[in-house]
C-alpha positions in Angstrom: -76.2 -4.3 222.1 -77.4 -2.9 218.8 -79.9 0.0 218.8 -83.5 -0.7 217.8 -83.7 2.7 216.1 -81.9 3.0 212.7 -81.7 6.3 210.9 -80.3 6.8 207.4 -78.1 9.8 206.7 -80.7 11.1 204.1 -83.5 10.9 206.6 -81.4 12.8 209.2 -81.3 15.8 206.8 -85.1 16.0 206.8 -84.9 17.6 210.3 -83.2 20.7 208.7 -86.0 21.4 206.2 -88.1 24.5 206.7 -91.3 22.5 206.5 -90.1 19.6 208.8 -93.0 18.1 210.7 -92.2 15.6 213.6 -95.6 13.9 213.1 -95.2 13.3 209.4 -91.6 12.2 210.0 -92.8 9.7 212.7 -95.5 8.2 210.4 -93.2 7.8 207.3 -90.4 6.3 209.4 -92.8 3.9 211.3 -94.7 2.9 208.2 -92.4 3.1 205.2 -93.7 2.2 201.7 -91.5 -0.5 200.2 -90.6 -0.5 196.5 -93.0 -3.4 195.8 -96.2 -1.9 197.3 -99.1 -1.7 194.8 -99.0 2.1 194.5 -95.2 2.5 194.1 -93.8 4.7 191.4 -90.7 3.6 189.6 -89.9 7.0 188.2 -87.3 7.9 190.9 -85.3 4.9 189.7 -84.4 6.9 186.6 -82.7 9.6 188.6 -80.8 7.0 190.6 -79.7 5.4 187.3 -78.4 8.7 186.0 -76.6 9.4 189.3 -75.0 5.9 189.1 -74.0 6.5 185.4 -72.3 9.8 186.3 -70.4 8.0 189.0 -69.3 5.3 186.5 -68.1 8.0 184.0 -66.0 9.7 186.7 -64.5 6.5 188.0 -63.7 5.0 184.6 -62.1 8.3 183.5 -59.9 8.3 186.6 -59.0 4.7 186.1 -57.7 5.4 182.6 -56.1 8.9 183.2 -55.5 9.1 186.9 -57.4 12.4 186.7 -61.0 13.4 187.2 -62.9 14.5 184.0 -62.2 18.1 183.0 -65.9 19.0 183.1 -65.8 18.2 186.8 -62.2 19.1 187.9 -62.4 22.7 186.9 -65.3 23.2 189.2 -63.4 21.7 192.2 -60.4 24.0 192.3 -56.9 23.0 193.2 -57.4 19.5 194.7 -55.3 16.4 193.9 -57.3 13.2 193.9 -54.8 10.2 194.2 -57.4 7.4 194.6 -61.1 6.7 194.2 -62.2 4.5 197.0 -65.2 2.2 197.0 -67.8 3.7 199.3 -68.8 1.6 202.3 -72.1 1.5 204.1 -70.9 2.8 207.5 -72.8 2.2 210.7 -72.2 4.1 214.0 -74.0 3.9 217.3 -75.0 7.3 218.6 -76.6 6.7 222.0 -79.7 4.7 221.3 -79.7 5.4 217.6 -77.8 3.6 214.8 -76.8 6.1 212.1 -76.1 4.5 208.7 -75.1 5.9 205.3 -73.1 5.3 202.1 -72.0 8.3 200.0 -71.9 8.3 196.2 -68.2 9.3 195.9 -65.3 8.8 198.2 -62.0 10.3 197.0 -58.6 10.2 198.7 -56.6 13.4 198.4 -52.9 13.9 198.3 -52.7 14.8 202.0 -54.5 11.5 203.0 -57.8 13.1 203.8 -61.2 12.2 202.2 -63.3 14.2 199.8 -67.0 13.0 200.1 -69.5 13.9 197.3 -73.0 13.1 196.3 -74.3 13.3 192.7 -77.6 15.0 192.0 -79.2 14.9 188.5 -81.4 18.0 188.7 -81.7 21.6 187.5 -80.5 24.1 190.1 -83.9 25.7 190.3 -85.3 27.5 193.3 -87.2 24.4 194.3 -83.9 22.4 194.2 -82.1 25.1 196.2 -84.8 24.6 198.9 -83.5 21.1 199.3 -79.9 22.3 200.2 -80.4 21.9 204.0 -81.5 18.3 203.4 -78.5 17.4 201.2 -76.0 19.4 203.4 -77.1 17.5 206.5 -76.8 14.2 204.6 -73.2 15.0 203.6 -72.3 16.1 207.1 -73.7 12.7 208.4 -71.4 10.9 205.9 -68.5 12.9 207.2 -69.4 12.0 210.7 -69.6 8.3 209.8 -66.3 8.4 208.0 -64.5 10.1 210.9 -66.0 7.7 213.4 -64.5 4.9 211.2 -61.0 6.3 211.4 -60.9 8.7 208.4 -60.1 12.4 208.2 -62.6 14.3 206.0 -61.5 17.7 204.5 -64.1 18.4 201.8 -67.8 17.8 201.2 -69.6 18.7 198.0 -72.8 18.2 196.0 -72.1 17.6 192.3 -75.1 18.6 190.1 -75.6 17.3 186.6 -78.1 19.7 184.9 -79.7 18.6 181.6 -78.9 21.3 179.1 -81.7 23.3 177.6 -81.6 24.6 174.1 -84.9 26.5 173.9 -83.5 29.0 171.5 -81.4 26.5 169.6 -83.8 23.8 168.3 -81.1 22.2 166.2 -79.2 21.4 169.3 -82.2 20.3 171.4 -81.3 16.7 170.8 -78.7 14.9 168.6 -80.4 11.9 167.1 -78.8 9.4 164.7 -79.4 5.7 163.8 -77.5 4.5 166.9 -78.4 6.7 169.9 -80.1 9.6 171.5 -77.7 12.0 173.2 -78.5 14.2 176.1 -76.0 16.9 177.3 -75.4 17.9 180.9 -73.8 20.9 182.6 -71.9 20.4 185.8 -72.2 22.6 188.9 -70.6 22.0 192.3 -71.8 23.3 195.7 -69.4 22.8 198.6 -70.6 22.2 202.1 -68.7 24.3 204.6 -68.5 24.1 208.3 -69.6 21.0 210.1 -68.8 19.3 213.4 -69.3 16.0 215.1 -71.5 17.6 217.7 -73.8 19.1 215.1 -74.5 15.7 213.6 -75.0 14.1 217.0 -77.6 16.8 217.9 -79.5 15.9 214.7 -79.3 12.2 215.6 -80.6 12.8 219.2 -83.5 14.9 217.8 -84.5 12.1 215.4 -84.1 9.5 218.1 -86.4 11.4 220.5 -89.1 11.5 217.8 -88.9 7.9 216.7 -88.7 6.6 220.3 -92.2 7.8 221.0 -94.9 5.1 220.9 -97.6 7.4 219.6 -97.4 10.2 216.9 -95.9 13.5 218.3 -97.6 16.8 217.7 -97.3 18.0 214.1 -96.1 21.3 212.7 -98.7 24.0 212.8 -100.7 24.2 209.6 -98.8 21.2 208.2 -100.2 20.2 204.7 -98.9 16.7 205.2 -100.8 16.2 208.4 -104.0 17.5 206.8 -103.6 15.2 203.9 -103.0 12.2 206.2 -106.0 13.1 208.3 -108.2 13.3 205.2 -106.8 10.0 203.9 -107.6 8.2 207.2 -111.2 9.7 207.1 -111.8 8.5 203.6 -110.3 5.1 204.4 -112.7 4.7 207.4 -115.7 5.6 205.1 -114.6 3.1 202.5 -114.1 0.3 205.0 
């Protein structure tokens, strides 16, 4: 029998954030905002488009040369990619919770193991580094899903594409001609080390215990999200 609770690998990683609040997590999971709601913002789609473009560049380069692009390969060290696989949306039952996820990149190495990676279009700022626990947990969940589907995973990594900044070189700030606008990126890779099946299962159990509750759990002390939600409900009641 299929579980009634489904958790995405990205959502799983939210439990590892320093400001994680069970109450806010419960509300956002129970009452998600769809992309067509009247207050939705389409800006995040731009980042997704850039991530997809990076994936296309890497895949097409490999298809032509049987190698990853040099701007990426020299950050990865001595690995030999022999095949780029089409990622699948894996599903695995973990107790009463169904864990689902689909990585950006799935590379088969010469020893038959998998290298799983996710693309991130972002500057490696302090704010971005604060999101590492989220992304690392997400990649570990992908590894769990892959291994539960019969694969061996040997490497996990975040591939950052950082728009270059030429604050002191205005002539290189942008290259513009009659045909196109060109934006340059730097590449940075952060490997995720040390993960286990039991670690991922513990996160899934934690999320399941929160989402299984019929009423909102207690929130994190002094949670800004809870305060905002409380204020929003109060104003909504007054307006109605």
